[in-house]
N, C-alpha and C positions, 0 to 999 in steps of 0.2 A: 280210476283215481279215487284213493280212500281220502276218508275226511281226515283232518289233523287230530291227532290225540288230544282231548280236553285236558287242560291245566287240572292239577289238584290244589284247591285253594282253601287256605286256612283264615277263619274270621274269627273274631271276639274281641274282648276288651283289652285295654292297656294292662300289661303285666301278665297276660296269659300264656305267653311263652311261644308266641307265633314264631317269632325268629329263630329262636333257639331249636324249637321243635322242627320248624320247616326246614331248616338247613340240614338237620340229621335226616328227617324223611327223604329229601332229595338225595343226598348222599346215599341212603340204603338202596333208593329204588334207581340210583344211577342217572338221574335228570337233573337239568339246571334247576336253581333256585333263585327265585326273586323276591326280594323284600321292598315292597312299593314305597315304604318311607325312606328306605335308604337310597332308591332310585331319585326320589324327590331330592333329597339331600344333595346328592351328586350333582344333579342338574340345577337346582335352584339355591343352595344353601341351606342352613339350619332351618328347621321347622319353626322353631320358636320366632326366629327372624322374620320368616314369612308371615306369620300370625300377626306380628307386631308391626311390620312395616307395609303389608298389604292386606291384612285383615283375613278372616277364616273363610270368607264366599271365594276369594281368590285362591286360596290355599286349596279349598275343596274342588275347584275347577281343575287346578294342576292334578291333583289327586285322581279326579275322574280320568283325565287324559292318560296318566301314568298307568293306572288299572286296566284300562282299555287296551294299551299297548302290551302290557304284562300279559293279559289273557289271550293274545294273538299267538303266543307261543308255547308250546307243550312245557311242563314242568311243574315245580311246586311254589305256588305263589303266597306270600305272607301279606295280607293287606291290613293297611293301618285299622285301627279301631272304628274310625268313622267313616270308611269308605261304603258301608252300607247305608249311609243316609242318602245316597245318590240313588234315585229310582231307576236310572239307566244302568246302573251298575248292579244293582238287584236284579233286573232284568238279564242282563249278560251273565251272571252267575248261574242262571237256571240251565245252562248248557255244560256247566261244568260240575264235577263232584265237589262238595263243599263241606269242610269240617269245621264245627264250632268249637272253639277251646274255651272251656269256662274255668273260673276259678273263684275260691271263696274270698269274700273281703278281708277275712282274717289272714289269710294268706298273702294276699297282693300287696298288703302295706308295706312289707319289707321290699317286695319287687320294684316298686314304684317310688320308694325313698330317695332321695338326692337326686331325682332326674329331672330334666327341663321338659315338663309336659305341659304346654301352654294352657289346655283345659283344666290342668288341676290346681291353678293359680288362685288366689284369692280365697283361701280358707283351708279348712282340714282337708289334705290330699284324699283320705280314705272316704270322707264323706263325699266330696265331689266325685270321686271314682264311683261310688255307690249310686249316686243320682245319674251319671251318665250311662252306667251299666244298666239300670232300671229303664231308663228311656231307649235304649239300644237293643236290650234283649229280645223283644219282639221280632226285630229285623233280623237278629242273628238267627233265630228260631225259623223264621220264615226262609231264610235262604239255605240253610243248612240241611245236609242229608243225614248227618250223624253228629253227635256231641261227644267230647273227650274231656273230663275234668281234670285239670293239670294240678290240683291242689295238694295231692299226696303222692307218694310214691317215687321211685326213681323216674327221671325224665325218659330213661331207656324203655320203660315199660309203656308209656304213652307213646313214644315214637314207634316201638314193635305193633302196637295195637292199631294204630293209624296205618301203618305199612300193610299189615295184614288185611284190614278193611279195604284198603285201596286195591291191593292185589285180587281178593276175592270179588270186588266190584268189577274189576276189569275183566277177570275171568268168565263173568256171568254175563258180560254185555256181548251183544252180537253186532257184527259190523255193518254199519249203515248203508 
C-alpha cells in the first residue's frame, strides 16, 4: 500500500493571490482545489460574521479543523492567511510541500481594497496588513519549502513556476 500523495499547500498573507493561483495550479496539475476560507464560509457562513458573533478564537478553531480535513486529501490547498498561527497546523504542514506566496505592500493595497476582512478593520487597511504580515512572516518562512512573489508579472508566470517546482519536486521524491 502506498502512502497518499501529499497536498500542495499555499500560504501567505491576505491579497497574495492564494485562491486565484491555487485554482489555476490545481487545474494545470489535474487535481482538486480547496480554499479553506471558502470551505469555512460554506459550512459556517461569512467569516466577518463568525468574527463578530463568535470571536477570533472560535474562528481559529473552525479554521484548524477545516485545514486538517483539507490536508487529509491530495490536491492543492489554499490556506487562510492566519492558518499558520496554529502550532498543530504548522506541524501538519511539515509532511506537505508548502509554497509561500508573498506580495509587496504597495501592490496589495488595491487587492485588499473594498473587501470585508475583519482583521483590517479599525484603521488604515494597508498599515494593518503590514503589521499582520510582519507578525506572520516568520511563520510563513518556517513552514514553506519555496517562496514566490506575486507582486509583478502575469499571474500565469507564477502559476507556471509553481507547477514546474511541484513537478520537479515530485519527480525527485522516492516512494516511502
